[in-house]
All heavy atoms as TSV, in Angstrom:
chain	resi	resn	atom	element	x	y	z
A	1	MET	N	N	108.813	105.298	142.381
A	1	MET	CA	C	109.431	105.345	141.026
A	1	MET	C	C	110.878	104.954	141.247
A	1	MET	O	O	111.570	105.402	142.259
A	1	MET	CB	C	109.423	106.822	140.486
A	1	MET	CG	C	107.958	107.235	140.080
A	1	MET	SD	S	107.251	106.367	138.702
A	1	MET	CE	C	108.041	107.002	137.326
A	2	ALA	N	N	111.365	104.201	140.306
A	2	ALA	CA	C	112.838	103.931	140.389
A	2	ALA	C	C	113.700	105.046	139.807
A	2	ALA	O	O	113.359	105.549	138.690
A	2	ALA	CB	C	113.119	102.663	139.566
A	3	ASN	N	N	114.689	105.550	140.569
A	3	ASN	CA	C	115.491	106.596	140.071
A	3	ASN	C	C	116.901	106.113	140.120
A	3	ASN	O	O	117.319	105.343	141.214
A	3	ASN	CB	C	115.326	107.848	140.982
A	3	ASN	CG	C	113.933	108.506	140.764
A	3	ASN	OD1	O	113.492	108.655	139.767
A	3	ASN	ND2	N	113.382	108.953	141.875
A	4	PRO	N	N	117.763	106.600	139.260
A	4	PRO	CA	C	119.155	106.092	139.262
A	4	PRO	C	C	119.757	106.819	140.392
A	4	PRO	O	O	119.547	107.961	140.935
A	4	PRO	CB	C	119.666	106.706	137.918
A	4	PRO	CG	C	118.784	107.836	137.555
A	4	PRO	CD	C	117.441	107.315	138.124
A	5	ARG	N	N	120.743	106.144	141.048
A	5	ARG	CA	C	121.511	106.594	142.291
A	5	ARG	C	C	122.521	107.658	141.852
A	5	ARG	O	O	122.806	108.579	142.528
A	5	ARG	CB	C	122.220	105.485	143.015
A	5	ARG	CG	C	121.236	104.605	143.771
A	5	ARG	CD	C	122.068	103.443	144.487
A	5	ARG	NE	N	121.136	102.740	145.301
A	5	ARG	CZ	C	121.045	102.837	146.625
A	5	ARG	NH1	N	121.935	103.583	147.226
A	5	ARG	NH2	N	120.190	102.130	147.321
A	6	SER	N	N	123.068	107.510	140.666
A	6	SER	CA	C	123.992	108.455	140.274
A	6	SER	C	C	123.845	108.653	138.716
A	6	SER	O	O	123.339	107.807	138.009
A	6	SER	CB	C	125.399	108.053	140.570
A	6	SER	OG	O	125.854	106.881	140.060
A	7	LYS	N	N	124.444	109.722	138.192
A	7	LYS	CA	C	124.308	110.103	136.775
A	7	LYS	C	C	125.098	109.117	135.993
A	7	LYS	O	O	126.218	108.722	136.393
A	7	LYS	CB	C	124.963	111.476	136.538
A	7	LYS	CG	C	124.843	111.890	135.083
A	7	LYS	CD	C	125.428	113.287	134.864
A	7	LYS	CE	C	125.386	113.689	133.448
A	7	LYS	NZ	N	125.819	115.017	133.218
A	8	MET	N	N	124.544	108.590	134.928
A	8	MET	CA	C	125.235	107.733	133.891
A	8	MET	C	C	126.054	108.656	133.008
A	8	MET	O	O	125.399	109.426	132.278
A	8	MET	CB	C	124.300	106.788	133.220
A	8	MET	CG	C	124.987	105.805	132.298
A	8	MET	SD	S	124.022	104.551	131.685
A	8	MET	CE	C	123.614	103.476	133.027
A	9	SER	N	N	127.292	108.453	132.830
A	9	SER	CA	C	128.076	109.247	131.928
A	9	SER	C	C	127.706	108.916	130.473
A	9	SER	O	O	127.226	107.926	130.180
A	9	SER	CB	C	129.580	108.924	132.226
A	9	SER	OG	O	129.835	107.642	131.745
A	10	LYS	N	N	128.020	109.887	129.599
A	10	LYS	CA	C	127.728	109.731	128.204
A	10	LYS	C	C	128.621	108.548	127.592
A	10	LYS	O	O	128.091	107.831	126.734
A	10	LYS	CB	C	128.178	111.017	127.450
A	10	LYS	CG	C	127.276	112.114	127.845
A	10	LYS	CD	C	127.793	113.417	127.290
A	10	LYS	CE	C	127.038	114.643	127.742
A	10	LYS	NZ	N	127.641	115.906	127.231
A	11	THR	N	N	129.706	108.363	128.101
A	11	THR	CA	C	130.563	107.213	127.613
A	11	THR	C	C	129.936	105.904	127.948
A	11	THR	O	O	129.808	105.028	127.127
A	11	THR	CB	C	132.055	107.181	128.162
A	11	THR	OG1	O	132.551	108.559	127.902
A	11	THR	CG2	C	132.875	106.161	127.680
A	12	ARG	N	N	129.611	105.706	129.199
A	12	ARG	CA	C	128.957	104.487	129.595
A	12	ARG	C	C	127.600	104.175	128.850
A	12	ARG	O	O	127.295	103.181	128.460
A	12	ARG	CB	C	128.667	104.464	131.105
A	12	ARG	CG	C	128.134	103.171	131.600
A	12	ARG	CD	C	128.113	103.200	133.197
A	12	ARG	NE	N	129.459	103.249	133.742
A	12	ARG	CZ	C	129.946	102.261	134.510
A	12	ARG	NH1	N	129.138	101.293	134.858
A	12	ARG	NH2	N	131.146	102.348	135.078
A	13	ARG	N	N	126.833	105.235	128.684
A	13	ARG	CA	C	125.469	105.088	127.977
A	13	ARG	C	C	125.786	104.735	126.497
A	13	ARG	O	O	125.158	103.777	125.957
A	13	ARG	CB	C	124.956	106.482	128.078
A	13	ARG	CG	C	123.505	106.551	127.161
A	13	ARG	CD	C	123.178	107.992	126.821
A	13	ARG	NE	N	124.175	108.662	125.938
A	13	ARG	CZ	C	124.324	109.821	125.727
A	13	ARG	NH1	N	123.595	110.701	126.394
A	13	ARG	NH2	N	125.214	110.304	124.903
A	14	ASP	N	N	126.779	105.314	125.910
A	14	ASP	CA	C	127.164	105.019	124.550
A	14	ASP	C	C	127.695	103.578	124.306
A	14	ASP	O	O	127.443	103.052	123.288
A	14	ASP	CB	C	128.118	106.069	123.947
A	14	ASP	CG	C	127.366	107.408	123.793
A	14	ASP	OD1	O	126.046	107.532	123.961
A	14	ASP	OD2	O	128.063	108.415	123.724
A	15	LYS	N	N	128.470	103.270	125.311
A	15	LYS	CA	C	129.007	101.807	125.289
A	15	LYS	C	C	127.785	100.862	125.273
A	15	LYS	O	O	127.958	99.789	124.522
A	15	LYS	CB	C	129.840	101.469	126.447
A	15	LYS	CG	C	131.225	102.072	126.279
A	15	LYS	CD	C	132.086	101.742	127.544
A	15	LYS	CE	C	133.387	102.394	127.618
A	15	LYS	NZ	N	134.151	102.107	128.789
A	16	ARG	N	N	126.884	101.078	125.895
A	16	ARG	CA	C	125.739	100.133	125.948
A	16	ARG	C	C	124.892	100.165	124.570
A	16	ARG	O	O	124.432	99.155	124.066
A	16	ARG	CB	C	124.629	100.557	127.085
A	16	ARG	CG	C	123.505	99.625	127.247
A	16	ARG	CD	C	122.453	100.008	128.216
A	16	ARG	NE	N	121.859	101.233	127.932
A	16	ARG	CZ	C	121.967	102.390	128.478
A	16	ARG	NH1	N	122.759	102.623	129.475
A	16	ARG	NH2	N	121.283	103.453	128.023
A	17	ARG	N	N	124.954	101.387	123.993
A	17	ARG	CA	C	124.123	101.551	122.715
A	17	ARG	C	C	124.975	101.213	121.523
A	17	ARG	O	O	124.365	101.302	120.325
A	17	ARG	CB	C	123.728	102.961	122.540
A	17	ARG	CG	C	122.717	103.375	123.697
A	17	ARG	CD	C	122.387	104.889	123.450
A	17	ARG	NE	N	121.412	105.271	124.463
A	17	ARG	CZ	C	121.001	106.488	124.601
A	17	ARG	NH1	N	121.365	107.383	123.790
A	17	ARG	NH2	N	120.068	106.731	125.547
A	18	THR	N	N	126.115	100.632	121.662
A	18	THR	CA	C	126.945	100.264	120.412
A	18	THR	C	C	126.254	99.110	119.622
A	18	THR	O	O	126.516	99.045	118.362
A	18	THR	CB	C	128.355	99.732	120.783
A	18	THR	OG1	O	128.256	98.707	121.762
A	18	THR	CG2	C	129.170	100.827	121.530
A	19	HIS	N	N	125.463	98.363	120.232
A	19	HIS	CA	C	124.800	97.179	119.580
A	19	HIS	C	C	123.496	97.580	118.868
A	19	HIS	O	O	122.914	96.831	118.123
A	19	HIS	CB	C	124.554	96.033	120.485
A	19	HIS	CG	C	125.766	95.712	121.232
A	19	HIS	ND1	N	126.841	94.983	120.578
A	19	HIS	CD2	C	126.222	95.738	122.488
A	19	HIS	CE1	C	127.800	94.752	121.401
A	19	HIS	NE2	N	127.468	95.215	122.585
A	20	TYR	N	N	123.002	98.825	119.074
A	20	TYR	CA	C	121.826	99.289	118.446
A	20	TYR	C	C	122.158	99.910	117.124
A	20	TYR	O	O	122.387	101.087	116.986
A	20	TYR	CB	C	121.116	100.400	119.308
A	20	TYR	CG	C	120.744	99.990	120.697
A	20	TYR	CD1	C	120.492	100.925	121.631
A	20	TYR	CD2	C	120.597	98.591	121.109
A	20	TYR	CE1	C	120.106	100.494	122.986
A	20	TYR	CE2	C	120.308	98.173	122.376
A	20	TYR	CZ	C	120.035	99.169	123.316
A	20	TYR	OH	O	119.726	98.897	124.580
A	21	LYS	N	N	122.209	99.095	116.095
A	21	LYS	CA	C	122.481	99.582	114.722
A	21	LYS	C	C	121.509	98.956	113.700
A	21	LYS	O	O	121.095	97.868	113.845
A	21	LYS	CB	C	123.907	99.365	114.457
A	21	LYS	CG	C	124.401	97.983	114.651
A	21	LYS	CD	C	125.875	97.855	114.564
A	21	LYS	CE	C	126.391	96.647	115.138
A	21	LYS	NZ	N	127.833	96.544	115.373
A	22	ALA	N	N	121.467	99.673	112.607
A	22	ALA	CA	C	120.572	99.166	111.491
A	22	ALA	C	C	121.401	98.147	110.739
A	22	ALA	O	O	122.632	98.085	110.652
A	22	ALA	CB	C	120.292	100.313	110.550
A	23	VAL	N	N	120.631	97.085	110.412
A	23	VAL	CA	C	121.262	95.977	109.663
A	23	VAL	C	C	120.669	95.914	108.220
A	23	VAL	O	O	119.370	96.108	108.090
A	23	VAL	CB	C	120.839	94.596	110.345
A	23	VAL	CG1	C	121.460	93.422	109.608
A	23	VAL	CG2	C	121.459	94.590	111.715
A	24	ALA	N	N	121.406	95.777	107.258
A	24	ALA	CA	C	121.044	95.714	105.821
A	24	ALA	C	C	120.097	94.440	105.637
A	24	ALA	O	O	120.532	93.379	106.259
A	24	ALA	CB	C	122.076	95.789	104.881
A	25	PRO	N	N	119.025	94.531	104.857
A	25	PRO	CA	C	118.207	93.366	104.734
A	25	PRO	C	C	118.969	92.273	103.834
A	25	PRO	O	O	119.791	92.669	102.941
A	25	PRO	CB	C	117.041	94.015	103.895
A	25	PRO	CG	C	117.523	95.237	103.312
A	25	PRO	CD	C	118.513	95.747	104.154
A	26	THR	N	N	118.727	91.124	104.149
A	26	THR	CA	C	119.372	89.929	103.418
A	26	THR	C	C	118.584	89.764	102.010
A	26	THR	O	O	117.412	89.546	101.916
A	26	THR	CB	C	119.225	88.737	104.179
A	26	THR	OG1	O	119.744	88.841	105.581
A	26	THR	CG2	C	120.047	87.556	103.576
A	27	LEU	N	N	119.522	89.867	101.052
A	27	LEU	CA	C	119.022	89.745	99.652
A	27	LEU	C	C	119.306	88.410	99.014
A	27	LEU	O	O	120.365	87.855	99.405
A	27	LEU	CB	C	119.583	90.874	98.808
A	27	LEU	CG	C	119.145	92.341	99.235
A	27	LEU	CD1	C	119.954	93.308	98.296
A	27	LEU	CD2	C	117.789	92.545	99.205
A	28	THR	N	N	118.467	87.878	98.180
A	28	THR	CA	C	118.725	86.628	97.534
A	28	THR	C	C	118.162	86.728	96.115
A	28	THR	O	O	117.529	87.741	95.756
A	28	THR	CB	C	118.019	85.405	98.339
A	28	THR	OG1	O	118.470	84.294	97.734
A	28	THR	CG2	C	116.610	85.626	98.331
A	29	LYS	N	N	118.366	85.659	95.323
A	29	LYS	CA	C	117.885	85.714	93.944
A	29	LYS	C	C	116.633	84.856	93.918
A	29	LYS	O	O	116.475	83.863	94.509
A	29	LYS	CB	C	118.927	85.042	93.002
A	29	LYS	CG	C	120.100	85.982	92.697
A	29	LYS	CD	C	120.834	85.582	91.605
A	29	LYS	CE	C	121.910	86.572	91.260
A	29	LYS	NZ	N	122.618	86.305	90.114
A	30	CYS	N	N	115.626	85.236	93.079
A	30	CYS	CA	C	114.425	84.606	92.913
A	30	CYS	C	C	114.647	83.229	92.250
A	30	CYS	O	O	115.416	83.224	91.241
A	30	CYS	CB	C	113.395	85.375	92.106
A	30	CYS	SG	S	111.931	84.611	91.570
A	31	SER	N	N	114.079	82.196	92.705
A	31	SER	CA	C	114.301	80.857	92.015
A	31	SER	C	C	113.596	80.675	90.684
A	31	SER	O	O	114.039	79.830	89.838
A	31	SER	CB	C	113.928	79.794	92.968
A	31	SER	OG	O	112.455	79.909	93.297
A	32	ASN	N	N	112.702	81.565	90.479
A	32	ASN	CA	C	111.928	81.476	89.267
A	32	ASN	C	C	112.468	82.383	88.072
A	32	ASN	O	O	112.825	81.957	86.976
A	32	ASN	CB	C	110.506	81.816	89.445
A	32	ASN	CG	C	109.575	81.590	88.252
A	32	ASN	OD1	O	109.609	80.523	87.593
A	32	ASN	ND2	N	108.844	82.693	87.879
A	33	CYS	N	N	112.633	83.663	88.482
A	33	CYS	CA	C	113.136	84.573	87.338
A	33	CYS	C	C	114.576	85.108	87.602
A	33	CYS	O	O	115.076	85.646	86.745
A	33	CYS	CB	C	112.127	85.833	87.212
A	33	CYS	SG	S	112.153	86.865	88.735
A	34	GLY	N	N	115.150	84.931	88.751
A	34	GLY	CA	C	116.556	85.312	89.016
A	34	GLY	C	C	116.707	86.792	89.487
A	34	GLY	O	O	117.841	87.316	89.598
A	35	ALA	N	N	115.544	87.476	89.648
A	35	ALA	CA	C	115.677	88.840	90.125
A	35	ALA	C	C	116.076	88.899	91.551
A	35	ALA	O	O	115.891	87.929	92.352
A	35	ALA	CB	C	114.196	89.461	90.030
A	36	THR	N	N	116.685	90.003	91.990
A	36	THR	CA	C	117.191	90.096	93.377
A	36	THR	C	C	116.076	90.623	94.243
A	36	THR	O	O	115.368	91.504	93.927
A	36	THR	CB	C	118.261	91.188	93.533
A	36	THR	OG1	O	119.377	90.821	92.614
A	36	THR	CG2	C	118.682	91.266	94.826
A	37	ILE	N	N	115.749	89.761	95.262
A	37	ILE	CA	C	114.500	90.008	96.234
A	37	ILE	C	C	115.064	90.024	97.592
A	37	ILE	O	O	116.076	89.444	97.899
A	37	ILE	CB	C	113.432	89.079	95.927
A	37	ILE	CG1	C	113.850	87.649	96.258
A	37	ILE	CG2	C	112.865	89.176	94.494
A	37	ILE	CD1	C	112.674	86.654	96.174
A	38	GLN	N	N	114.225	90.536	98.450
A	38	GLN	CA	C	114.466	90.401	99.840
A	38	GLN	C	C	113.965	89.093	100.364
A	38	GLN	O	O	112.848	88.635	99.903
A	38	GLN	CB	C	113.644	91.506	100.706
A	38	GLN	CG	C	114.123	91.582	102.122
A	38	GLN	CD	C	113.500	92.878	102.794
A	38	GLN	OE1	O	112.880	93.643	102.132
A	38	GLN	NE2	N	113.677	93.085	104.118
A	39	MET	N	N	114.667	88.356	101.239
A	39	MET	CA	C	114.427	87.053	101.755
A	39	MET	C	C	112.971	87.016	102.351
A	39	MET	O	O	112.616	88.082	103.122
A	39	MET	CB	C	115.333	86.475	102.724
A	39	MET	CG	C	116.774	86.095	101.939
A	39	MET	SD	S	117.839	85.209	102.949
A	39	MET	CE	C	117.042	83.663	103.014
A	40	HIS	N	N	112.201	86.014	102.204
A	40	HIS	CA	C	110.861	85.791	102.909
A	40	HIS	C	C	109.867	86.724	102.306
A	40	HIS	O	O	108.982	87.181	102.973
A	40	HIS	CB	C	110.930	85.888	104.435
A	40	HIS	CG	C	111.962	84.982	104.944
A	40	HIS	ND1	N	111.840	83.537	104.982
A	40	HIS	CD2	C	113.159	85.206	105.538
A	40	HIS	CE1	C	112.881	83.077	105.487
A	40	HIS	NE2	N	113.739	83.984	105.919
A	41	HIS	N	N	109.930	87.219	101.076
A	41	HIS	CA	C	109.082	88.117	100.455
A	41	HIS	C	C	108.844	87.684	99.027
A	41	HIS	O	O	109.565	86.926	98.413
A	41	HIS	CB	C	109.591	89.607	100.379
A	41	HIS	CG	C	109.702	90.245	101.695
A	41	HIS	ND1	N	110.539	90.052	102.548
A	41	HIS	CD2	C	108.861	91.347	102.052
A	41	HIS	CE1	C	110.353	90.868	103.552
A	41	HIS	NE2	N	109.330	91.710	103.280
A	42	VAL	N	N	107.522	88.000	98.562
A	42	VAL	CA	C	107.054	87.579	97.198
A	42	VAL	C	C	107.963	88.313	96.233
A	42	VAL	O	O	108.153	89.538	96.421
A	42	VAL	CB	C	105.664	87.823	97.095
A	42	VAL	CG1	C	105.228	87.582	95.525
A	42	VAL	CG2	C	104.837	87.049	97.992
A	43	CYS	N	N	108.355	87.747	95.261
A	43	CYS	CA	C	109.148	88.442	94.159
A	43	CYS	C	C	108.243	89.480	93.461
A	43	CYS	O	O	107.112	89.118	92.912
A	43	CYS	CB	C	109.597	87.378	93.103
A	43	CYS	SG	S	110.573	88.137	91.756
A	44	PRO	N	N	108.627	90.720	93.342
A	44	PRO	CA	C	107.837	91.700	92.748
A	44	PRO	C	C	107.766	91.617	91.198
A	44	PRO	O	O	106.884	92.071	90.568
A	44	PRO	CB	C	108.421	93.038	93.156
A	44	PRO	CG	C	109.784	92.637	93.448
A	44	PRO	CD	C	109.799	91.332	94.007
A	45	GLU	N	N	108.796	90.929	90.602
A	45	GLU	CA	C	108.818	90.802	89.258
A	45	GLU	C	C	107.995	89.688	88.695
A	45	GLU	O	O	107.243	89.935	87.701
A	45	GLU	CB	C	110.275	90.375	88.779
A	45	GLU	CG	C	111.319	91.394	89.252
A	45	GLU	CD	C	111.150	92.707	88.551
A	45	GLU	OE1	O	110.811	92.739	87.350
A	45	GLU	OE2	O	111.476	93.725	89.239
A	46	CYS	N	N	107.978	88.457	89.241
A	46	CYS	CA	C	107.173	87.383	88.795
A	46	CYS	C	C	105.978	86.911	89.598
A	46	CYS	O	O	105.120	86.235	89.249
A	46	CYS	CB	C	108.077	86.238	88.389
A	46	CYS	SG	S	108.888	85.470	89.873
A	47	GLY	N	N	105.975	87.392	91.001
A	47	GLY	CA	C	104.985	86.977	91.836
A	47	GLY	C	C	105.080	85.645	92.464
A	47	GLY	O	O	104.145	85.086	93.125
A	48	TYR	N	N	106.309	85.031	92.416
A	48	TYR	CA	C	106.511	83.722	92.986
A	48	TYR	C	C	107.102	83.829	94.417
A	48	TYR	O	O	107.811	84.757	94.705
A	48	TYR	CB	C	107.476	82.941	92.065
A	48	TYR	CG	C	106.867	82.095	91.074
A	48	TYR	CD1	C	106.183	82.834	89.910
A	48	TYR	CD2	C	106.769	80.757	91.062
A	48	TYR	CE1	C	105.599	82.068	88.908
A	48	TYR	CE2	C	106.085	80.087	90.025
A	48	TYR	CZ	C	105.487	80.798	88.941
A	48	TYR	OH	O	104.936	80.045	88.019
A	49	TYR	N	N	106.769	82.822	95.174
A	49	TYR	CA	C	107.328	82.737	96.561
A	49	TYR	C	C	107.624	81.301	96.931
A	49	TYR	O	O	106.612	80.400	96.788
A	49	TYR	CB	C	106.359	83.317	97.672
A	49	TYR	CG	C	106.920	83.190	98.934
A	49	TYR	CD1	C	108.016	83.941	99.433
A	49	TYR	CD2	C	106.405	82.273	99.981
A	49	TYR	CE1	C	108.468	83.895	100.786
A	49	TYR	CE2	C	106.879	82.176	101.228
A	49	TYR	CZ	C	107.945	83.036	101.558
A	49	TYR	OH	O	108.505	82.879	102.897
A	50	ARG	N	N	108.768	80.951	97.110
A	50	ARG	CA	C	109.246	79.520	97.309
A	50	ARG	C	C	108.827	78.584	96.275
A	50	ARG	O	O	108.278	77.553	96.568
A	50	ARG	CB	C	108.774	79.029	98.724
A	50	ARG	CG	C	109.330	79.903	99.889
A	50	ARG	CD	C	109.025	79.380	101.177
A	50	ARG	NE	N	109.651	78.122	101.435
A	50	ARG	CZ	C	109.538	77.421	102.480
A	50	ARG	NH1	N	108.759	77.868	103.492
A	50	ARG	NH2	N	110.152	76.249	102.533
A	51	GLY	N	N	108.934	78.971	94.973
A	51	GLY	CA	C	108.627	78.165	93.865
A	51	GLY	C	C	107.118	77.923	93.557
A	51	GLY	O	O	106.815	77.127	92.617
A	52	GLN	N	N	106.287	78.698	94.106
A	52	GLN	CA	C	104.922	78.642	93.752
A	52	GLN	C	C	104.310	79.964	93.534
A	52	GLN	O	O	104.745	81.067	94.091
A	52	GLN	CB	C	104.133	78.149	94.999
A	52	GLN	CG	C	104.415	76.696	95.349
A	52	GLN	CD	C	103.641	76.167	96.430
A	52	GLN	OE1	O	102.762	76.879	97.111
A	52	GLN	NE2	N	103.687	74.930	96.827
A	53	GLN	N	N	103.401	80.118	92.590
A	53	GLN	CA	C	102.691	81.393	92.299
A	53	GLN	C	C	101.953	81.831	93.432
A	53	GLN	O	O	100.974	81.267	93.803
A	53	GLN	CB	C	101.822	81.229	91.018
A	53	GLN	CG	C	101.138	82.473	90.555
A	53	GLN	CD	C	102.113	83.318	89.705
A	53	GLN	OE1	O	103.033	82.772	89.159
A	53	GLN	NE2	N	101.936	84.621	89.851
A	54	ALA	N	N	102.240	83.089	93.907
A	54	ALA	CA	C	101.644	83.630	95.097
A	54	ALA	C	C	100.785	84.841	94.811
A	54	ALA	O	O	99.719	85.065	95.370
A	54	ALA	CB	C	102.791	84.001	96.195
A	55	VAL	N	N	101.235	85.556	93.724
A	55	VAL	CA	C	100.446	86.875	93.360
A	55	VAL	C	C	100.428	86.909	91.884
A	55	VAL	O	O	101.484	86.637	91.143
A	55	VAL	CB	C	101.238	88.094	93.880
A	55	VAL	CG1	C	100.575	89.413	93.542
A	55	VAL	CG2	C	101.309	88.092	95.525
A	56	SER	N	N	99.284	87.252	91.330
A	56	SER	CA	C	99.146	87.401	89.907
A	56	SER	C	C	99.683	88.824	89.517
A	56	SER	O	O	99.367	89.739	90.058
A	56	SER	CB	C	97.666	87.279	89.506
A	56	SER	OG	O	97.590	87.566	88.139
A	57	THR	N	N	100.516	88.639	88.465
A	57	THR	CA	C	101.227	89.886	88.086
A	57	THR	C	C	100.831	90.242	86.618
A	57	THR	O	O	101.499	91.066	85.905
A	57	THR	CB	C	102.796	89.763	88.147
A	57	THR	OG1	O	103.188	88.610	87.284
A	57	THR	CG2	C	103.324	89.573	89.376
A	58	GLU	N	N	99.670	89.749	86.037
A	58	GLU	CA	C	99.266	89.944	84.686
A	58	GLU	C	C	98.700	91.392	84.518
A	58	GLU	O	O	99.177	92.033	83.634
A	58	GLU	CB	C	98.267	88.921	84.277
A	58	GLU	CG	C	98.696	87.483	84.266
A	58	GLU	CD	C	97.649	86.438	83.984
A	58	GLU	OE1	O	96.443	86.917	83.915
A	58	GLU	OE2	O	97.948	85.302	84.063
A	59	ASN	N	N	97.862	91.821	85.318
A	59	ASN	CA	C	97.198	93.082	85.171
A	59	ASN	C	C	97.734	94.149	86.074
A	59	ASN	O	O	96.975	94.847	86.889
A	59	ASN	CB	C	95.622	92.980	85.410
A	59	ASN	CG	C	95.005	91.988	84.428
A	59	ASN	OD1	O	95.524	91.930	83.307
A	59	ASN	ND2	N	94.010	91.319	84.900
A	60	VAL	N	N	98.951	94.350	86.058
A	60	VAL	CA	C	99.771	95.269	86.976
A	60	VAL	C	C	99.836	96.568	86.183
A	60	VAL	O	O	100.279	96.625	84.980
A	60	VAL	CB	C	101.103	94.807	87.364
A	60	VAL	CG1	C	101.824	95.851	88.181
A	60	VAL	CG2	C	100.976	93.476	88.147
A	61	ALA	N	N	99.332	97.697	86.674
A	61	ALA	CA	C	99.475	99.060	86.028
A	61	ALA	C	C	100.939	99.468	85.912
A	61	ALA	O	O	101.657	99.384	86.973
A	61	ALA	CB	C	98.719	100.079	86.840
A	62	GLN	N	N	101.382	99.874	84.769
A	62	GLN	CA	C	102.797	100.188	84.674
A	62	GLN	C	C	102.966	101.572	84.185
A	62	GLN	O	O	102.332	102.269	83.561
A	62	GLN	CB	C	103.503	99.252	83.526
A	62	GLN	CG	C	103.517	97.855	84.123
A	62	GLN	CD	C	104.172	96.962	83.080
A	62	GLN	OE1	O	104.809	97.464	82.007
A	62	GLN	NE2	N	104.068	95.709	83.328
């Protein structure tokens, strides 16, 4: 088994972890209805993705 030769200090450990952070999702406007959507996802309002109907939204329970 690989074991560390010496203890890694909390400061050194935390310096390495500074890049591990959550990133907010990139939002954009739907080209069909103008609603705010997450990129690379089907629009939940109209069901369009990249200008084409991807999901039928007619019989959605409200």
